[in-house]
C-alpha positions as a Markdown table, in Angstrom:
| # | Residue | x | y | z |
|---|---|---|---|---|
| 1 | Met | 0.0 | 0.0 | 0.0 |
| 2 | Ile | 1.3 | 3.4 | -0.9 |
| 3 | Pro | 0.7 | 6.0 | 1.9 |
| 4 | Thr | -1.6 | 8.9 | 1.0 |
| 5 | Pro | -0.4 | 12.4 | 2.1 |
| 6 | Phe | -2.3 | 13.4 | 5.1 |
| 7 | Glu | -4.8 | 16.2 | 4.6 |
| 8 | Leu | -7.6 | 17.1 | 7.0 |
| 9 | Ser | -10.2 | 16.0 | 4.4 |
| 10 | Tyr | -8.5 | 12.6 | 4.2 |
| 11 | Leu | -8.8 | 12.0 | 8.0 |
| 12 | Pro | -12.4 | 12.4 | 9.1 |
| 13 | Glu | -12.9 | 13.3 | 12.7 |
| 14 | Thr | -13.8 | 10.5 | 15.1 |
| 15 | Pro | -15.5 | 10.9 | 18.5 |
| 16 | Ser | -13.2 | 12.3 | 21.1 |
| 17 | Gln | -11.6 | 9.9 | 23.6 |
| 18 | Thr | -9.7 | 10.5 | 26.8 |
| 19 | Ala | -6.1 | 11.0 | 26.1 |
| 20 | Gly | -3.5 | 9.2 | 28.3 |
| 21 | Pro | -1.2 | 8.6 | 29.9 |
| 22 | Tyr | -2.6 | 5.4 | 31.3 |
| 23 | Val | -0.8 | 2.9 | 33.5 |
| 24 | His | 0.4 | -0.2 | 31.7 |
| 25 | Ile | 0.9 | -2.2 | 34.8 |
| 26 | Gly | -2.9 | -2.2 | 35.6 |
| 27 | Leu | -4.4 | -2.1 | 32.1 |
| 28 | Ile | -2.1 | -4.2 | 29.8 |
| 29 | Pro | 0.7 | -5.4 | 32.1 |
| 30 | Asn | 1.8 | -8.3 | 29.9 |
| 31 | Gln | 2.5 | -6.0 | 27.0 |
| 32 | Ala | 4.6 | -3.8 | 29.4 |
| 33 | Gly | 6.6 | -6.8 | 30.5 |
| 34 | Phe | 4.9 | -7.5 | 33.8 |
| 35 | Glu | 3.5 | -10.9 | 34.6 |
| 36 | Ile | 1.2 | -10.0 | 37.5 |
| 37 | Phe | -2.2 | -11.5 | 36.6 |
| 38 | Gln | -3.1 | -15.1 | 36.1 |
| 39 | Asn | -5.2 | -14.2 | 33.1 |
| 40 | Asn | -3.7 | -11.2 | 31.3 |
| 41 | Phe | -5.7 | -8.9 | 29.1 |
| 42 | Ser | -4.9 | -9.2 | 25.5 |
| 43 | Gly | -5.9 | -8.5 | 21.9 |
| 44 | Asp | -7.6 | -11.9 | 21.7 |
| 45 | Ile | -11.4 | -11.5 | 22.2 |
| 46 | Ala | -12.0 | -15.2 | 22.5 |
| 47 | Gly | -10.3 | -18.3 | 23.9 |
| 48 | Pro | -9.0 | -21.2 | 21.7 |
| 49 | Asp | -12.2 | -23.4 | 22.0 |
| 50 | Val | -14.8 | -20.7 | 21.2 |
| 51 | Ala | -17.2 | -21.3 | 18.3 |
| 52 | Gly | -17.0 | -19.3 | 15.2 |
| 53 | Gln | -14.6 | -18.3 | 12.5 |
| 54 | Arg | -11.5 | -16.4 | 13.7 |
| 55 | Ile | -10.4 | -13.2 | 12.0 |
| 56 | Val | -7.6 | -10.8 | 12.8 |
| 57 | Ile | -7.9 | -7.0 | 12.3 |
| 58 | Glu | -4.7 | -5.0 | 12.2 |
| 59 | Gly | -4.4 | -1.3 | 11.9 |
| 60 | Arg | -2.7 | 1.9 | 12.9 |
| 61 | Ile | -3.8 | 4.8 | 15.1 |
| 62 | Phe | -3.3 | 8.4 | 14.0 |
| 63 | Asp | -3.7 | 11.7 | 15.8 |
| 64 | Gly | -5.9 | 14.5 | 14.6 |
| 65 | Val | -3.3 | 15.8 | 12.2 |
| 66 | Gly | -2.3 | 12.5 | 10.7 |
| 67 | His | 0.8 | 11.6 | 12.7 |
| 68 | Val | 1.2 | 8.0 | 13.9 |
| 69 | Thr | 0.8 | 7.7 | 17.7 |
| 70 | Lys | 2.5 | 5.6 | 20.2 |
| 71 | Asp | 1.5 | 4.0 | 23.5 |
| 72 | Val | -2.3 | 4.0 | 22.7 |
| 73 | Leu | -4.7 | 1.8 | 24.6 |
| 74 | Val | -7.3 | 0.1 | 22.4 |
| 75 | Glu | -10.4 | -1.7 | 23.8 |
| 76 | Thr | -13.1 | -3.3 | 21.7 |
| 77 | Trp | -16.3 | -5.2 | 22.4 |
| 78 | Gln | -18.3 | -7.5 | 20.2 |
| 79 | Ala | -21.0 | -10.2 | 20.2 |
| 80 | Asn | -20.1 | -13.9 | 19.9 |
| 81 | Ala | -20.7 | -16.0 | 16.8 |
| 82 | Ala | -24.4 | -16.4 | 17.7 |
| 83 | Gly | -24.8 | -12.6 | 18.0 |
| 84 | Arg | -25.0 | -12.4 | 21.8 |
| 85 | Tyr | -22.8 | -10.2 | 24.1 |
| 86 | Asn | -21.2 | -11.7 | 27.2 |
| 87 | His | -22.9 | -9.1 | 29.4 |
| 88 | Pro | -25.7 | -9.4 | 31.9 |
| 89 | Ala | -27.8 | -6.8 | 30.0 |
| 90 | Asp | -27.9 | -8.9 | 26.9 |
| 91 | Lys | -31.1 | -10.9 | 27.4 |
| 92 | Gln | -31.3 | -12.4 | 23.9 |
| 93 | His | -32.4 | -16.0 | 23.6 |
| 94 | Arg | -29.2 | -17.0 | 21.8 |
| 95 | Ser | -26.5 | -19.2 | 23.0 |
| 96 | Leu | -23.8 | -17.8 | 25.2 |
| 97 | Asp | -20.4 | -19.4 | 24.7 |
| 98 | Arg | -18.8 | -19.3 | 28.2 |
| 99 | Gly | -15.3 | -19.2 | 26.8 |
| 100 | Phe | -16.0 | -16.1 | 24.9 |
| 101 | Arg | -14.8 | -13.0 | 26.8 |
| 102 | Gly | -16.4 | -10.6 | 24.4 |
| 103 | Trp | -13.9 | -7.8 | 24.7 |
| 104 | Ala | -10.2 | -7.2 | 24.1 |
| 105 | Arg | -7.7 | -4.7 | 25.4 |
| 106 | Thr | -4.3 | -4.2 | 23.9 |
| 107 | Gly | -2.0 | -1.4 | 23.1 |
| 108 | Thr | -0.2 | -0.1 | 20.1 |
| 109 | Asp | 3.6 | -0.4 | 19.7 |
| 110 | Phe | 5.5 | 1.8 | 22.2 |
| 111 | Asp | 7.4 | 3.7 | 19.5 |
| 112 | Thr | 6.5 | 5.2 | 16.2 |
| 113 | Thr | 9.2 | 3.5 | 14.2 |
| 114 | Arg | 6.9 | 0.5 | 13.9 |
| 115 | Ser | 4.0 | 2.7 | 12.7 |
| 116 | Ser | 1.8 | 2.4 | 15.9 |
| 117 | Arg | 0.4 | -1.0 | 14.9 |
| 118 | Val | -2.5 | -2.7 | 16.8 |
| 119 | Lys | -3.8 | -6.2 | 16.2 |
| 120 | Ile | -6.9 | -7.8 | 17.6 |
| 121 | Ala | -8.2 | -11.3 | 17.1 |
| 122 | Tyr | -12.0 | -11.5 | 16.7 |
| 123 | Ile | -14.7 | -14.0 | 15.9 |
| 124 | Leu | -16.6 | -13.3 | 12.7 |
| 125 | Pro | -19.9 | -11.7 | 13.9 |
| 126 | Ser | -23.2 | -13.4 | 13.4 |
| 127 | Gly | -24.8 | -12.7 | 10.0 |
| 128 | Ala | -21.5 | -11.4 | 8.5 |
């Protein structure tokens, strides 16, 4: 892919989010080099035995003027392969795969020389 020069019209504005810093030790300790939790948070939204087709989404995070960022926390939520969220408020009569966490938390690379990459492993959503 050939990079496109950054222009404000090229980068549409997204909703504002709280800017860091955040504490790696508590939010993504494994990525920061700390093994302090039995089950570390990661960019994998589902365990190995979860139903559904696995897909991986990779991307980069840019600031408002088009520069790559570093040290960004990314958190995503999604429904399982049956279309149900692993959340008490989801009362759908669809199966709930107990091994499906339903959310992932990871960070971008810590330096901009690797283009601020982020990678999250998902399950292909229902009906996709």
